[in-house]
C-alpha distance (Angstrom), angle and dihedral (degrees) to the residues before:
residue distance angle dihedral
M1 . . .
P2 3.76 . .
S3 3.80 90.1 .
Q4 3.80 90.8 55.4
R5 3.76 89.5 50.2
I6 3.79 90.9 50.2
R7 3.82 90.4 47.3
G8 3.81 89.5 50.6
E9 3.79 91.4 50.9
V10 3.81 91.3 47.7
E11 3.81 90.5 50.5
S12 3.77 90.4 48.7
I13 3.83 90.5 50.2
N14 3.80 89.3 49.0
R15 3.82 90.4 51.3
I16 3.80 90.0 49.1
E17 3.81 90.7 50.0
E18 3.80 90.6 48.4
S19 3.79 91.8 48.9
M20 3.83 90.4 46.6
G21 3.81 89.0 51.0
A22 3.78 89.9 49.6
L23 3.80 90.3 48.9
F24 3.80 91.9 51.2
G25 3.81 89.3 48.1
Q26 3.78 90.7 52.0
L27 3.79 89.8 46.5
A28 3.80 90.8 53.5
R29 3.83 92.2 47.6
H30 3.78 93.5 46.5
S31 3.80 91.9 45.8
S32 3.79 92.3 52.9
M33 3.82 90.3 46.4
L34 3.80 90.0 50.1
V35 3.81 91.8 50.9
R36 3.82 91.1 48.7
D37 3.80 91.2 48.6
E38 3.81 91.8 48.7
I39 3.81 91.0 50.6
A40 3.81 90.5 49.1
L41 3.81 90.2 49.5
A42 3.81 91.6 49.4
R43 3.81 90.4 50.4
E44 3.80 91.4 50.3
E45 3.81 91.3 48.6
M46 3.82 90.0 50.9
R47 3.82 90.4 50.0
D48 3.80 89.6 52.3
K49 3.80 91.8 49.2
I50 3.80 91.1 48.4
R51 3.82 90.4 50.6
Q52 3.80 90.5 50.3
S53 3.80 90.9 47.6
K54 3.80 91.3 51.2
V55 3.79 90.7 53.4
A56 3.81 91.2 47.7
A57 3.83 91.2 48.7
L58 3.80 90.9 50.6
I59 3.81 91.1 50.7
M60 3.81 90.5 48.5
A61 3.82 91.2 49.5
I62 3.80 91.8 51.5
S63 3.80 89.8 46.9
T64 3.80 91.0 50.9
I65 3.80 92.6 50.1
L66 3.80 91.4 49.9
S67 3.81 91.4 46.9
V68 3.81 92.3 51.0
G69 3.79 89.1 51.5
A70 3.81 90.4 50.3
V71 3.81 92.4 49.5
M72 3.81 90.9 49.0
S73 3.80 89.8 51.6
L74 3.79 91.3 50.2
I75 3.80 90.8 49.5
A76 3.81 89.8 51.2
A77 3.81 89.3 50.0
V78 3.82 91.2 52.4
I79 3.80 90.7 49.1
L80 3.81 91.5 49.2
A81 3.81 91.0 47.8
L82 3.82 91.3 51.6
A83 3.80 89.6 45.8
T84 3.81 88.5 69.0
V85 3.81 88.3 65.4
L86 3.83 101.3 28.8
T87 3.76 133.7 26.2
A88 3.82 114.9 -80.1
W89 3.82 94.7 -108.9
Q90 3.81 91.9 50.1
A91 3.83 91.2 50.6
A92 3.82 91.5 48.3
L93 3.82 90.9 47.1
I94 3.81 93.4 51.0
V95 3.83 93.7 47.5
G96 3.83 90.8 44.6
L97 3.82 92.2 51.5
I98 3.81 92.3 48.0
L99 3.81 90.6 50.6
M100 3.82 92.2 46.3
V101 3.82 93.3 51.6
S102 3.81 91.5 45.1
G103 3.80 91.3 50.2
G104 3.80 91.9 47.1
V105 3.80 93.8 50.8
T106 3.81 92.2 45.9
G107 3.82 91.2 48.3
Y108 3.80 91.8 49.2
L109 3.81 92.2 50.0
G110 3.80 90.4 49.6
W111 3.81 91.5 48.5
E112 3.80 91.7 51.4
K113 3.82 91.3 48.6
L114 3.80 90.5 50.1
R115 3.80 92.1 50.1
G116 3.82 90.5 48.2
D117 3.81 92.1 49.6
I118 3.80 91.9 49.8
A119 3.80 91.8 48.8
T120 3.82 91.3 47.6
N121 3.81 91.9 50.7
R122 3.82 91.2 47.1
D123 3.81 90.7 50.7
R124 3.81 91.9 46.2
L125 3.82 90.9 52.5
A126 3.80 91.5 48.0
V127 3.81 94.1 49.2
S128 3.81 94.7 45.4
G129 3.79 92.0 50.0
A130 3.80 89.2 -135.3
V131 3.79 90.1 129.2
P132 3.81 124.6 33.3
P133 3.83 111.8 -114.1
S134 3.82 90.9 -116.5
E135 3.82 89.7 60.9
L136 3.81 96.6 47.9
P137 3.80 114.8 112.3
S138 3.77 114.5 -103.0
N139 3.77 121.9 -124.4
S140 3.80 96.5 -93.7
M141 3.82 92.5 153.3
G142 3.81 91.3 88.7
G143 3.76 129.6 -132.7
E144 3.84 102.2 83.0
């Protein structure tokens, strides 16, 4: 009798091991399915964000075009207003020169800011040691 009892316990242990193996197999399958589903969900969320960004970019482009048209109209109005005091070509020349100088100064200030930002980032990378000095970008922006 004791041998039958031992055999019964061994069979029960074997069944437990088989069911544990089956559980681990199910766990592995479900885990891989979960990872695949999460990746699919992340892709879908990125597609939605890209769609929303495209719409926003289109709205911004339309807004920019309308704003440029408005600015051109205002410039024409200033030229026409000056033309009541000066000749038309003199008014257009004065407004054109003012716009050219303003654009030049604004462009120069932007260029200097860009150069400063690049130099600051290069220095930050060098100090942090995140990038070896041999791999840091050189100052190809000119001026220094």
